C-alpha positions in Angstrom: 0.1 -0.1 -0.3 1.1 3.2 -0.7 1.8 6.0 2.3 -0.1 9.1 3.2 3.2 11.3 1.1 2.7 8.6 -2.4 -1.3 9.6 -2.5 -0.5 13.5 -1.8 1.4 13.4 -4.8 0.2 11.3 -6.9 -3.7 13.9 -6.3 -0.9 17.5 -6.9 0.1 16.2 -9.9 -3.4 15.4 -11.3 -4.1 18.9 -10.3 -1.2 20.2 -11.7 -2.2 18.9 -15.4 -5.5 19.3 -15.2 -4.3 23.1 -14.0 -2.2 23.1 -16.6 -4.6 21.3 -19.2 -7.2 24.1 -18.3 -4.8 26.9 -18.7 -4.0 25.4 -22.4 -6.9 25.9 -23.5 -7.7 29.1 -22.4 -4.9 30.4 -23.7 -5.8 28.9 -27.2 -8.9 30.5 -26.9 -8.1 33.7 -26.3 -5.9 33.4 -29.5 -8.2 32.5 -31.5 -10.1 35.4 -30.3 -7.9 38.0 -31.0 -7.5 36.4 -34.7 -11.2 36.9 -35.5 -11.4 40.3 -34.1 -8.1 40.8 -36.3 -8.5 43.4 -38.9 -8.1 41.1 -42.2 -6.3 44.2 -44.2 -4.6 45.1 -40.7 -2.8 42.0 -39.2 -1.8 44.9 -36.4 -4.9 46.4 -36.0 -8.2 45.1 -33.6 -11.5 45.5 -33.2 -14.1 45.4 -30.3 -15.7 42.6 -31.7 -15.8 40.3 -34.8 -19.0 42.0 -35.9 -18.5 45.8 -34.2 -19.4 48.7 -36.4 -16.2 50.7 -35.5 -13.0 50.0 -37.4 -10.2 48.8 -36.1 -8.4 51.1 -32.8 -6.0 52.0 -30.2 -8.5 50.7 -26.9 -9.4 47.9 -28.9 -5.6 46.4 -30.0 -4.4 47.8 -26.4 -7.2 45.6 -24.8 -6.2 42.9 -26.2 -2.5 43.1 -26.8 -3.3 43.8 -23.3 -4.9 40.5 -22.5 -2.3 38.2 -24.2 0.5 39.7 -22.5 -0.4 39.2 -19.1 -1.5 35.3 -20.3 1.7 34.7 -21.5 0.2 33.7 -25.0 2.3 36.9 -26.9 
């Protein structure tokens, strides 16, 4: 039989794997969303939303790039 320490280590490894998978999914979702709201004619510019009536703007670019930077996908 395993010890309590063995069980705790197993639980910790399982939690770490789940956390990593969750973070990877979140990063992939953020990148996919950023690609969706990117202006195809100006790939450096982002819109507020895919169907936004507003043109790409400094504010939208800042929010999107800051979120990508904070999450480590930039």
